[in-house]
MDTraj code that builds the backbone (N, CA, C; nanometers):
import mdtraj as md
import numpy as np

residues = "MET THR GLU GLN LEU LYS GLU MET GLY GLY ARG LEU ALA GLY LEU ARG GLN ILE MET ASP TYR THR SER ALA THR PHE ALA LYS ALA LEU GLY VAL SER ASP ALA GLU LEU ALA ALA TYR GLU ARG GLY GLU ARG ASP PHE SER PHE SER PHE LEU TYR ASN ALA ALA GLU LEU LEU GLY VAL ASP VAL VAL GLU LEU ILE SER GLY GLN SER PRO ARG LEU ASN THR LEU SER LEU VAL ARG ASN GLY GLU GLY LEU SER VAL GLU ARG ASN LYS SER TYR ILE TYR LYS HIS LEU ALA PHE THR PHE ARG ASN LYS LEU ALA GLU PRO PHE LEU VAL THR VAL GLU PRO LYS GLY GLY GLU SER PRO ALA PRO HIS SER HIS GLU GLY GLN GLU PHE ASN TYR LEU LEU SER GLY ARG MET ALA PHE HIS ILE ASP GLU ILE VAL HIS GLU LEU ASN PRO GLY ASP SER ILE TYR PHE ASP SER SER LYS PRO HIS ALA VAL HIS ALA LEU ASP GLU SER PRO ALA THR PHE ILE ALA LEU VAL MET GLY HIS GLU ASN HIS".split()
xyz = np.array([
    [-6.2093, -4.8910, -6.6271],
    [-6.1664, -4.7560, -6.6595],
    [-6.2847, -4.6625, -6.6355],
    [-6.2624, -4.5562, -6.5574],
    [-6.3687, -4.4606, -6.5305],
    [-6.3536, -4.3401, -6.6226],
    [-6.4590, -4.2640, -6.6329],
    [-6.4550, -4.1408, -6.7116],
    [-6.3511, -4.0448, -6.6534],
    [-6.3406, -4.0403, -6.5202],
    [-6.2428, -3.9520, -6.4566],
    [-6.1005, -3.9923, -6.4950],
    [-6.0715, -4.1228, -6.5016],
    [-5.9378, -4.1663, -6.5417],
    [-5.9072, -4.1237, -6.6850],
    [-6.0063, -4.1333, -6.7736],
    [-5.9860, -4.0901, -6.9126],
    [-5.9568, -3.9406, -6.9192],
    [-6.0332, -3.8618, -6.8423],
    [-6.0122, -3.7165, -6.8410],
    [-5.8754, -3.6812, -6.7840],
    [-5.8359, -3.7495, -6.6760],
    [-5.7045, -3.7242, -6.6165],
    [-5.5938, -3.7601, -6.7147],
    [-5.6102, -3.8710, -6.7849],
    [-5.5114, -3.9121, -6.8846],
    [-5.4974, -3.8107, -6.9956],
    [-5.6104, -3.7558, -7.0413],
    [-5.6074, -3.6529, -7.1447],
    [-5.5365, -3.5275, -7.0983],
    [-5.5628, -3.4866, -6.9730],
    [-5.4934, -3.3688, -6.9183],
    [-5.3436, -3.3950, -6.9077],
    [-5.3086, -3.5151, -6.8626],
    [-5.1682, -3.5511, -6.8499],
    [-5.0978, -3.5415, -6.9852],
    [-5.1579, -3.6002, -7.0880],
    [-5.0979, -3.5978, -7.2220],
    [-5.0868, -3.4547, -7.2741],
    [-5.1928, -3.3762, -7.2539],
    [-5.1910, -3.2383, -7.3018],
    [-5.0852, -3.1537, -7.2343],
    [-5.0755, -3.1648, -7.1022],
    [-4.9747, -3.0876, -7.0292],
    [-4.8331, -3.1331, -7.0652],
    [-4.8164, -3.2638, -7.0839],
    [-4.6847, -3.3146, -7.1245],
    [-4.6424, -3.2521, -7.2570],
    [-4.7362, -3.2449, -7.3505],
    [-4.7061, -3.1871, -7.4812],
    [-4.6791, -3.0372, -7.4715],
    [-4.7589, -2.9672, -7.3912],
    [-4.7380, -2.8231, -7.3712],
    [-4.5988, -2.7960, -7.3151],
    [-4.5526, -2.8836, -7.2252],
    [-4.4213, -2.8659, -7.1615],
    [-4.3078, -2.9223, -7.2476],
    [-4.3395, -2.9643, -7.3703],
    [-4.2410, -3.0156, -7.4665],
    [-4.1657, -3.1390, -7.4192],
    [-4.2332, -3.2246, -7.3428],
    [-4.1760, -3.3545, -7.3079],
    [-4.2160, -3.4549, -7.4149],
    [-4.1208, -3.5327, -7.4632],
    [-4.1582, -3.6466, -7.5470],
    [-4.2130, -3.7529, -7.4522],
    [-4.2898, -3.8459, -7.5043],
    [-4.3431, -3.9502, -7.4164],
    [-4.2290, -4.0326, -7.3567],
    [-4.1243, -4.0583, -7.4333],
    [-4.0108, -4.1368, -7.3834],
    [-3.9383, -4.0638, -7.2702],
    [-3.9141, -3.9339, -7.2865],
    [-3.8445, -3.8550, -7.1840],
    [-3.9282, -3.8455, -7.0571],
    [-4.0588, -3.8225, -7.0747],
    [-4.1490, -3.8084, -6.9604],
    [-4.1602, -3.9414, -6.8855],
    [-4.1752, -4.0505, -6.9600],
    [-4.1847, -4.1833, -6.8984],
    [-4.0593, -4.2126, -6.8167],
    [-3.9441, -4.1849, -6.8746],
    [-3.8178, -4.2109, -6.8051],
    [-3.8083, -4.1285, -6.6770],
    [-3.8460, -4.0005, -6.6838],
    [-3.8405, -3.9126, -6.5661],
    [-3.9335, -3.9616, -6.4553],
    [-4.0431, -4.0274, -6.4942],
    [-4.1396, -4.0778, -6.3958],
    [-4.1097, -4.2208, -6.3518],
    [-4.0126, -4.2837, -6.4162],
    [-3.9773, -4.4197, -6.3786],
    [-4.0775, -4.5241, -6.4250],
    [-4.1451, -4.4970, -6.5386],
    [-4.2386, -4.5938, -6.5959],
    [-4.1980, -4.6224, -6.7398],
    [-4.2500, -4.7284, -6.7950],
    [-4.2195, -4.7616, -6.9338],
    [-4.3039, -4.6742, -7.0275],
    [-4.2644, -4.6691, -7.1533],
    [-4.3428, -4.5956, -7.2539],
    [-4.4842, -4.6506, -7.2615],
    [-4.4976, -4.7835, -7.2547],
    [-4.6296, -4.8473, -7.2622],
    [-4.7154, -4.8100, -7.1413],
    [-4.6548, -4.8041, -7.0222],
    [-4.7299, -4.7648, -6.9024],
    [-4.7771, -4.6200, -6.9142],
    [-4.6893, -4.5307, -6.9609],
    [-4.7283, -4.3908, -6.9777],
    [-4.8433, -4.3801, -7.0775],
    [-4.8340, -4.4529, -7.1885],
    [-4.9404, -4.4501, -7.2887],
    [-5.0730, -4.4969, -7.2277],
    [-5.0686, -4.6002, -7.1436],
    [-5.1907, -4.6495, -7.0779],
    [-5.2472, -4.5449, -6.9819],
    [-5.1596, -4.4748, -6.9077],
    [-5.2051, -4.3659, -6.8209],
    [-5.2728, -4.2577, -6.9048],
    [-5.2092, -4.2174, -7.0127],
    [-5.2612, -4.1073, -7.0943],
    [-5.3922, -4.1435, -7.1643],
    [-5.4164, -4.2702, -7.1893],
    [-5.5442, -4.3138, -7.2480],
    [-5.6507, -4.3362, -7.1407],
    [-5.6102, -4.3285, -7.0126],
    [-5.7048, -4.3524, -6.9036],
    [-5.7325, -4.4993, -6.8821],
    [-5.6434, -4.5849, -6.9280],
    [-5.6612, -4.7295, -6.9164],
    [-5.5912, -4.7880, -6.7951],
    [-5.5119, -4.7064, -6.7276],
    [-5.4371, -4.7537, -6.6109],
    [-5.4712, -4.6647, -6.4924],
    [-5.4934, -4.7278, -6.3775],
    [-5.5257, -4.6559, -6.2555],
    [-5.4038, -4.5774, -6.2075],
    [-5.4230, -4.4499, -6.1754],
    [-5.3151, -4.3634, -6.1280],
    [-5.2884, -4.3891, -5.9806],
    [-5.1631, -4.4081, -5.9435],
    [-5.1276, -4.4064, -5.8019],
    [-5.1038, -4.2597, -5.7670],
    [-5.1189, -4.2255, -5.6395],
    [-5.0926, -4.0866, -5.6032],
    [-4.9453, -4.0538, -5.6173],
    [-4.8593, -4.1519, -5.6024],
    [-4.7170, -4.1283, -5.6258],
    [-4.6955, -4.0796, -5.7679],
    [-4.7566, -4.1494, -5.8618],
    [-4.7421, -4.1120, -6.0023],
    [-4.7976, -3.9710, -6.0248],
    [-4.9170, -3.9423, -5.9705],
    [-4.9774, -3.8095, -5.9891],
    [-4.8896, -3.6989, -5.9321],
    [-4.8374, -3.7187, -5.8110],
    [-4.7528, -3.6161, -5.7495],
    [-4.6272, -3.5928, -5.8310],
    [-4.5643, -3.7021, -5.8717],
    [-4.4413, -3.6895, -5.9483],
    [-4.4665, -3.6237, -6.0838],
    [-4.5770, -3.6611, -6.1504],
    [-4.6118, -3.6003, -6.2791],
    [-4.6432, -3.4520, -6.2617],
    [-4.7205, -3.4170, -6.1587],
    [-4.7550, -3.2760, -6.1341],
    [-4.6292, -3.1940, -6.1097],
    [-4.5368, -3.2502, -6.0351],
    [-4.4127, -3.1777, -6.0073],
    [-4.3349, -3.1524, -6.1365],
    [-4.3218, -3.2538, -6.2203],
    [-4.2504, -3.2365, -6.3475],
    [-4.3194, -3.1352, -6.4378],
    [-4.4523, -3.1336, -6.4343],
    [-4.5287, -3.0451, -6.5219],
    [-4.5465, -2.9050, -6.4635],
    [-4.5096, -2.8862, -6.3360],
    [-4.5203, -2.7544, -6.2733],
    [-4.6630, -2.7126, -6.2434],
    [-4.7488, -2.8116, -6.2095],
    [-4.8883, -2.7813, -6.1767],
    [-4.9228, -2.8426, -6.0420],
    [-5.0340, -2.8015, -5.9871],
    [-5.0886, -2.8610, -5.8656],
    [-5.1504, -2.9948, -5.9021],
    [-5.1394, -3.0926, -5.8148],
    [-5.1967, -3.2247, -5.8405],
    [-5.3472, -3.2155, -5.8671],
    [-5.4138, -3.1175, -5.8077],
    [-5.5576, -3.0982, -5.8298],
    [-5.5870, -3.0680, -5.9766],
    [-5.4959, -2.9989, -6.0442],
    [-5.5163, -2.9697, -6.1862],
    [-5.5176, -3.0968, -6.2691],
    [-5.4344, -3.1939, -6.2345],
    [-5.4376, -3.3214, -6.3063],
    [-5.5654, -3.3986, -6.2754],
    [-5.6110, -3.3927, -6.1510],
    [-5.7298, -3.4672, -6.1102],
    [-5.8567, -3.4056, -6.1681],
    [-5.8711, -3.2734, -6.1564],
    [-5.9991, -3.2095, -6.1894],
    [-5.9966, -3.1177, -6.3103],
    [-5.8783, -3.0741, -6.3519],
    [-5.8701, -2.9765, -6.4592],
    [-5.8893, -2.8337, -6.4108],
    [-5.9075, -2.8160, -6.2817],
    [-5.9282, -2.6837, -6.2228],
    [-5.8036, -2.6409, -6.1465],
    [-5.7723, -2.5129, -6.1526],
    [-5.6626, -2.4579, -6.0741],
    [-5.7164, -2.4119, -5.9398],
    [-5.6511, -2.4495, -5.8295],
    [-5.6920, -2.3966, -5.6997],
    [-5.6849, -2.2443, -5.7011],
    [-5.7814, -2.1782, -5.6366],
    [-5.7895, -2.0326, -5.6448],
    [-5.7747, -1.9608, -5.5108],
    [-5.8000, -2.0278, -5.4014],
    [-5.8022, -1.9604, -5.2717],
    [-5.6657, -1.9660, -5.2050],
    [-5.6337, -1.8610, -5.1280],
    [-5.5063, -1.8630, -5.0575],
    [-5.5171, -1.8208, -4.9119],
    [-5.6389, -1.8016, -4.8616],
    [-5.6557, -1.7699, -4.7207],
    [-5.7042, -1.8923, -4.6442],
    [-5.8045, -1.9620, -4.6982],
    [-5.8521, -2.0840, -4.6346],
    [-5.9290, -2.1679, -4.7345],
    [-5.9427, -2.2938, -4.7013],
    [-6.0223, -2.3866, -4.7809],
    [-6.1097, -2.4627, -4.6829],
    [-6.2409, -2.4438, -4.6907],
    [-6.3354, -2.5107, -4.6020],
    [-6.4014, -2.6235, -4.6793],
    [-6.3936, -2.7439, -4.6255],
    [-6.4578, -2.8599, -4.6864],
    [-6.5507, -2.9189, -4.5820],
    [-6.6783, -2.9214, -4.6138],
    [-6.7796, -2.9737, -4.5213],
    [-6.7780, -3.1264, -4.5182],
    [-6.8340, -3.1821, -4.4110],
    [-6.8431, -3.3264, -4.3920],
    [-6.9025, -3.3943, -4.5153],
    [-6.8331, -3.4947, -4.5641],
    [-6.8810, -3.5697, -4.6799],
    [-6.8458, -3.5074, -4.8132],
    [-6.7869, -3.3897, -4.8104],
    [-6.7490, -3.3232, -4.9348],
    [-6.5995, -3.3422, -4.9584],
    [-6.5466, -3.2708, -5.0510],
    [-6.4068, -3.2850, -5.0904],
    [-6.4043, -3.3278, -5.2359],
    [-6.2910, -3.3103, -5.2986],
    [-6.2757, -3.3497, -5.4381],
    [-6.2562, -3.5004, -5.4430],
    [-6.3552, -3.5722, -5.4970],
    [-6.3473, -3.7182, -5.5056],
    [-6.2535, -3.7597, -5.6169],
    [-6.1767, -3.8611, -5.5872],
    [-6.0878, -3.9188, -5.6869],
    [-6.1298, -4.0636, -5.7040],
    [-6.1832, -4.0953, -5.8216],
    [-6.2297, -4.2308, -5.8499],
    [-6.1159, -4.3090, -5.9117],
    [-6.0449, -4.3845, -5.8295],
    [-5.9338, -4.4643, -5.8821],
    [-5.9807, -4.6051, -5.9084],
    [-6.0136, -4.6779, -5.8066],
    [-6.0673, -4.8120, -5.8243],
    [-6.1604, -4.8404, -5.7082],
    [-6.2227, -4.9548, -5.7088],
    [-6.3227, -4.9856, -5.6067],
    [-6.2630, -5.0074, -5.4686],
    [-6.1326, -5.0267, -5.4589],
    [-6.0706, -5.0552, -5.3299],
    [-6.0313, -4.9296, -5.2530],
    [-6.0150, -4.8166, -5.3227],
    [-5.9710, -4.6929, -5.2581],
    [-6.0666, -4.5794, -5.2921],
    [-6.1066, -4.5050, -5.1894],
    [-6.1884, -4.3859, -5.2087],
    [-6.1104, -4.2696, -5.1489],
    [-6.0776, -4.1711, -5.2322],
    [-6.0004, -4.0544, -5.1890],
    [-6.0875, -3.9305, -5.1969],
    [-6.0774, -3.8460, -5.0955],
    [-6.1378, -3.7135, -5.0967],
    [-6.0270, -3.6141, -5.0653],
    [-5.9968, -3.5255, -5.1607],
    [-5.8965, -3.4216, -5.1363],
    [-5.9622, -3.3164, -5.0486],
    [-5.8990, -3.2811, -4.9377],
    [-5.9607, -3.1934, -4.8388],
    [-5.9142, -3.0483, -4.8447],
    [-5.8333, -3.0118, -4.9440],
    [-5.7905, -2.8717, -4.9587],
    [-5.7754, -2.8379, -5.1068],
    [-5.8654, -2.8909, -5.1875],
    [-5.8512, -2.8794, -5.3326],
    [-5.8666, -2.7374, -5.3854],
    [-5.9257, -2.6472, -5.3087],
    [-5.9429, -2.5100, -5.3565],
    [-5.8279, -2.4177, -5.3144],
    [-5.7378, -2.4671, -5.2313],
    [-5.6308, -2.3830, -5.1775],
    [-5.5105, -2.3829, -5.2714],
    [-5.4615, -2.2655, -5.3003],
    [-5.3478, -2.2463, -5.3902],
    [-5.2160, -2.2523, -5.3126],
    [-5.1117, -2.3018, -5.3750],
    [-4.9763, -2.3058, -5.3176],
    [-4.9708, -2.3805, -5.1839],
    [-5.0345, -2.4964, -5.1792],
    [-5.0363, -2.5780, -5.0573],
    [-4.8951, -2.6266, -5.0226],
    [-4.8675, -2.6360, -4.8942],
    [-4.7434, -2.6952, -4.8467],
    [-4.7621, -2.8446, -4.8222],
    [-4.8882, -2.8903, -4.8222],
    [-4.9197, -3.0320, -4.8011],
    [-5.0487, -3.0637, -4.8756],
    [-5.0695, -3.1926, -4.9016],
    [-5.1908, -3.2403, -4.9681],
    [-5.2659, -3.3284, -4.8696],
    [-5.3801, -3.2808, -4.8142],
    [-5.4563, -3.3617, -4.7196],
    [-5.5676, -3.4413, -4.7900],
    [-5.5785, -3.5694, -4.7543],
    [-5.6801, -3.6572, -4.8112],
    [-5.7514, -3.7343, -4.7014],
    [-5.8783, -3.7616, -4.7228],
    [-5.9527, -3.8594, -4.6451],
    [-5.9557, -3.9833, -4.7335],
    [-5.8995, -4.0929, -4.6849],
    [-5.8855, -4.2139, -4.7657],
    [-5.9617, -4.3281, -4.6994],
    [-6.0417, -4.3984, -4.7783],
    [-6.1079, -4.5202, -4.7314],
    [-6.0558, -4.6352, -4.8153],
    [-6.0066, -4.7376, -4.7471],
    [-5.9538, -4.8559, -4.8137],
    [-6.0483, -4.9721, -4.7851],
    [-6.1027, -5.0278, -4.8916],
    [-6.1919, -5.1428, -4.8793],
    [-6.1086, -5.2696, -4.8655],
    [-6.1602, -5.3701, -4.7936],
    [-6.0858, -5.4966, -4.7830],
    [-6.0727, -5.5622, -4.9205],
    [-5.9581, -5.6227, -4.9461],
    [-5.9327, -5.6853, -5.0760],
    [-5.9280, -5.8369, -5.0669],
    [-5.9580, -5.8941, -4.9527],
    [-5.9568, -6.0389, -4.9416],
    [-5.8188, -6.1013, -4.9519],
    [-5.7199, -6.0433, -4.8848],
    [-5.5873, -6.1022, -4.8811],
    [-5.4957, -6.0645, -4.9953],
    [-5.5449, -5.9871, -5.0903],
    [-5.4614, -5.9463, -5.2037],
    [-5.3513, -5.8522, -5.1550],
    [-5.2281, -5.8755, -5.1986],
    [-5.1152, -5.7910, -5.1570],
    [-5.1228, -5.6550, -5.2243],
    [-5.1060, -5.5479, -5.1477],
    [-5.1096, -5.4143, -5.2080],
    [-4.9828, -5.3860, -5.2873],
    [-4.9956, -5.3063, -5.3918],
    [-4.8790, -5.2674, -5.4722],
    [-4.8114, -5.1487, -5.4048],
    [-4.6839, -5.1600, -5.3693],
    [-4.6152, -5.0482, -5.3048],
    [-4.5879, -4.9349, -5.4045],
    [-4.5833, -4.8140, -5.3537],
    [-4.5521, -4.6971, -5.4348],
    [-4.4673, -4.6026, -5.3515],
    [-4.4064, -4.5059, -5.4174],
    [-4.3236, -4.4088, -5.3463],
    [-4.3333, -4.2751, -5.4180],
    [-4.3022, -4.1698, -5.3456],
    [-4.3003, -4.0345, -5.4005],
    [-4.2132, -3.9490, -5.3114],
    [-4.1714, -3.8355, -5.3622],
    [-4.0875, -3.7436, -5.2859],
    [-4.1581, -3.7014, -5.1572],
    [-4.0808, -3.6684, -5.0554],
    [-4.1346, -3.6052, -4.9365],
    [-4.1615, -3.6981, -4.8201],
    [-4.2565, -3.6541, -4.7397],
    [-4.2942, -3.7252, -4.6180],
    [-4.4460, -3.7347, -4.6134],
    [-4.4942, -3.8274, -4.5314],
    [-4.6388, -3.8461, -4.5219],
    [-4.6763, -3.8794, -4.3785],
    [-4.7955, -3.8348, -4.3395],
    [-4.8517, -3.8635, -4.2086],
    [-4.9876, -3.9271, -4.2309],
    [-5.0120, -4.0422, -4.1709],
    [-5.1417, -4.1095, -4.1780],
    [-5.1960, -4.1252, -4.0369],
    [-5.3250, -4.0918, -4.0184],
    [-5.3929, -4.1051, -3.8897],
    [-5.5182, -4.1876, -3.9118],
    [-5.5241, -4.3057, -3.8497],
    [-5.6359, -4.3971, -3.8704],
    [-5.7568, -4.3538, -3.7885],
    [-5.8682, -4.3308, -3.8588],
    [-5.9923, -4.2890, -3.7942],
    [-6.0801, -4.4072, -3.7560],
    [-6.0936, -4.5047, -3.8471],
    [-6.1798, -4.6194, -3.8193],
    [-6.1297, -4.7421, -3.8945],
    [-6.1715, -4.8600, -3.8463],
    [-6.1266, -4.9845, -3.9057],
    [-5.9859, -5.0168, -3.8585],
    [-5.9289, -5.1174, -3.9193],
    [-5.7908, -5.1562, -3.8905],
    [-5.7203, -5.1692, -4.0234],
    [-5.5901, -5.1353, -4.0261],
    [-5.5163, -5.1491, -4.1512],
    [-5.3730, -5.1907, -4.1251],
    [-5.3167, -5.2515, -4.2286],
    [-5.1756, -5.2865, -4.2274],
    [-5.1031, -5.1830, -4.3114],
    [-4.9947, -5.1319, -4.2568],
    [-4.9119, -5.0349, -4.3270],
    [-4.7804, -5.1039, -4.3604],
    [-4.7478, -5.1108, -4.4894],
    [-4.6255, -5.1754, -4.5378],
    [-4.5258, -5.0674, -4.5779],
    [-4.4026, -5.0762, -4.5278],
    [-4.2956, -4.9887, -4.5746],
    [-4.1691, -5.0735, -4.5837],
    [-4.1077, -5.0691, -4.7024],
    [-3.9978, -5.1601, -4.7307],
    [-4.0475, -5.3022, -4.7023],
    [-3.9811, -5.3745, -4.6150],
    [-4.0203, -5.5127, -4.5837],
    [-4.0934, -5.5231, -4.4496],
    [-4.1239, -5.4092, -4.3872],
    [-4.1841, -5.4077, -4.2536],
    [-4.3344, -5.3814, -4.2654],
    [-4.4136, -5.4489, -4.1808],
    [-4.5590, -5.4283, -4.1779],
    [-4.5982, -5.3898, -4.0353],
    [-4.6742, -5.2802, -4.0235],
    [-4.7266, -5.2354, -3.8940],
    [-4.8783, -5.2427, -3.8995],
    [-4.9395, -5.2961, -3.7947],
    [-5.0851, -5.2971, -3.7854],
    [-5.1292, -5.1734, -3.7105],
    [-5.2264, -5.1009, -3.7682],
    [-5.2758, -4.9786, -3.7070],
    [-5.4222, -4.9958, -3.6664],
    [-5.4553, -4.9397, -3.5499],
    [-5.5911, -4.9378, -3.4972],
    [-5.6387, -4.7932, -3.4896],
    [-5.7685, -4.7691, -3.4759],
    [-5.8178, -4.6309, -3.4680],
    [-5.7407, -4.5501, -3.3634],
    [-5.6995, -4.4295, -3.4039],
    [-5.6222, -4.3418, -3.3168],
    [-5.4725, -4.3554, -3.3361],
    [-5.4279, -4.4622, -3.4035],
    [-5.2857, -4.4790, -3.4318],
    [-5.2467, -4.3893, -3.5487],
    [-5.1213, -4.3472, -3.5491],
    [-5.0712, -4.2659, -3.6601],
    [-4.9321, -4.3141, -3.6976],
    [-4.8942, -4.2780, -3.8178],
    [-4.7613, -4.3141, -3.8660],
    [-4.7105, -4.1999, -3.9534],
    [-4.5870, -4.1603, -3.9320],
    [-4.5213, -4.0541, -4.0075],
    [-4.4001, -4.1184, -4.0730],
    [-4.3813, -4.0992, -4.2035],
    [-4.2760, -4.1746, -4.2704],
    [-4.2182, -4.1008, -4.3897],
    [-4.1031, -4.1498, -4.4318],
    [-4.0341, -4.1026, -4.5514],
    [-4.1046, -4.1675, -4.6704],
    [-4.1797, -4.0887, -4.7460],
    [-4.2612, -4.1451, -4.8541],
    [-4.1810, -4.1789, -4.9787],
    [-4.0490, -4.1544, -4.9760],
    [-3.9672, -4.1993, -5.0884],
    [-3.9380, -4.3488, -5.0764],
    [-3.9689, -4.4073, -4.9607],
    [-3.9560, -4.5517, -4.9407],
    [-4.0847, -4.6185, -4.9922],
    [-4.0739, -4.7314, -5.0614],
    [-4.1949, -4.7991, -5.1101],
    [-4.2897, -4.8316, -4.9942],
    [-4.4165, -4.7932, -5.0090],
    [-4.5148, -4.8140, -4.9029],
    [-4.6510, -4.8477, -4.9621],
    [-4.7349, -4.9099, -4.8798],
    [-4.8701, -4.9483, -4.9215],
    [-4.9531, -4.9742, -4.7963],
    [-5.0846, -4.9728, -4.8125],
    [-5.1758, -5.0042, -4.7022],
    [-5.2816, -5.1010, -4.7520],
    [-5.3377, -5.1756, -4.6590],
    [-5.4575, -5.2536, -4.6895],
    [-5.5393, -5.2702, -4.5622],
    [-5.6705, -5.2817, -4.5822],
    [-5.7623, -5.2979, -4.4698],
    [-5.7474, -5.4375, -4.4116],
    [-5.7540, -5.4446, -4.2800],
    [-5.7525, -5.5737, -4.2114],
    [-5.8963, -5.6123, -4.1790],
    [-5.9159, -5.7330, -4.1426],
    [-6.0490, -5.7848, -4.1144],
    [-6.1316, -5.7760, -4.2431],
    [-6.2578, -5.7634, -4.2314],
    [-6.3429, -5.7547, -4.3510],
    [-6.4199, -5.6236, -4.3557],
    [-6.3644, -5.5201, -4.2908],
    [-6.4308, -5.3899, -4.2939],
    [-6.3345, -5.2837, -4.3464],
    [-6.3884, -5.1744, -4.4006],
    [-6.3022, -5.0678, -4.4537],
    [-6.2194, -5.0016, -4.3439],
    [-6.1087, -4.9440, -4.3845],
    [-6.0251, -4.8620, -4.2963],
    [-6.0277, -4.7202, -4.3527],
    [-6.0517, -4.6219, -4.2668],
    [-6.0564, -4.4823, -4.3092],
    [-5.9504, -4.4041, -4.2334],
    [-5.8718, -4.3253, -4.3089],
    [-5.7648, -4.2498, -4.2452],
    [-5.7433, -4.1160, -4.3145],
    [-5.6814, -4.0251, -4.2408],
    [-5.6370, -3.8976, -4.2948],
    [-5.4933, -3.9179, -4.3418],
    [-5.4657, -3.8818, -4.4667],
    [-5.3298, -3.8869, -4.5209],
    [-5.2873, -3.7443, -4.5525],
    [-5.1765, -3.7039, -4.4974],
    [-5.1216, -3.5717, -4.5220],
    [-4.9867, -3.5916, -4.5912],
    [-4.9822, -3.5560, -4.7192],
    [-4.8609, -3.5745, -4.7997],
    [-4.7924, -3.4391, -4.8088],
    [-4.6634, -3.4353, -4.7750],
    [-4.5933, -3.3068, -4.7748],
    [-4.4487, -3.3232, -4.8154],
    [-4.3881, -3.2115, -4.8448],
    [-4.2462, -3.2124, -4.8728],
    [-4.2114, -3.2140, -5.0186],
    [-4.3089, -3.2359, -5.1075],
    [-4.2800, -3.2203, -5.2494],
    [-4.3184, -3.0780, -5.2853],
    [-4.2707, -3.0285, -5.3940],
    [-4.2988, -2.8920, -5.4332],
    [-4.4417, -2.8842, -5.4843],
    [-4.5249, -2.8071, -5.4174],
    [-4.6638, -2.7882, -5.4587],
    [-4.6752, -2.6582, -5.5365],
    [-4.7681, -2.6532, -5.6272],
    [-4.7866, -2.5331, -5.7093],
    [-4.9283, -2.4840, -5.6983],
])
top = md.Topology()
chain = top.add_chain()
for i, resn in enumerate(residues, 1):
    res = top.add_residue(resn, chain, resSeq=i)
    for name in ("N", "CA", "C"):
        top.add_atom(name, md.element.get_by_symbol(name[0]), res)
traj = md.Trajectory(xyz[None], top)
């Protein structure tokens, strides 16, 4: 459990209460059990981006507010220099950098994602509203959607219905880095 997960869990619980959701109602709307929601709110469970997007949508906030506690302020442009971006510390296998975290009312959520090799461990599939575009920059990765697996090499891209269960994992023994553009859910 990281400090960032604890802070995100606290924000989630606070916003849920402000919006007058009971934990049972909120858990049901998100498709998780009461115990899973409680673990998220205590920062004891790693957040999937599907969960964050769905929670942000229900709460009427930008996903960045759940991650950082800050409201995006810019509406003309968002410049993120090389190596920068809003870091999301989920677990040791995934490194996320939000690439438009300062932009308000985004139509899409762009991320630079690095997936570390897990040594054959099967990835947990997740889903969320909308569509997603992934463009592989380096390494090799397997993209799972439903029961189908596609191997991607640098320069390959995949555009898909993100409401279908999907997951990725690095192939070989080196990290895979890709741009993920999540769109089609209501952003605030």
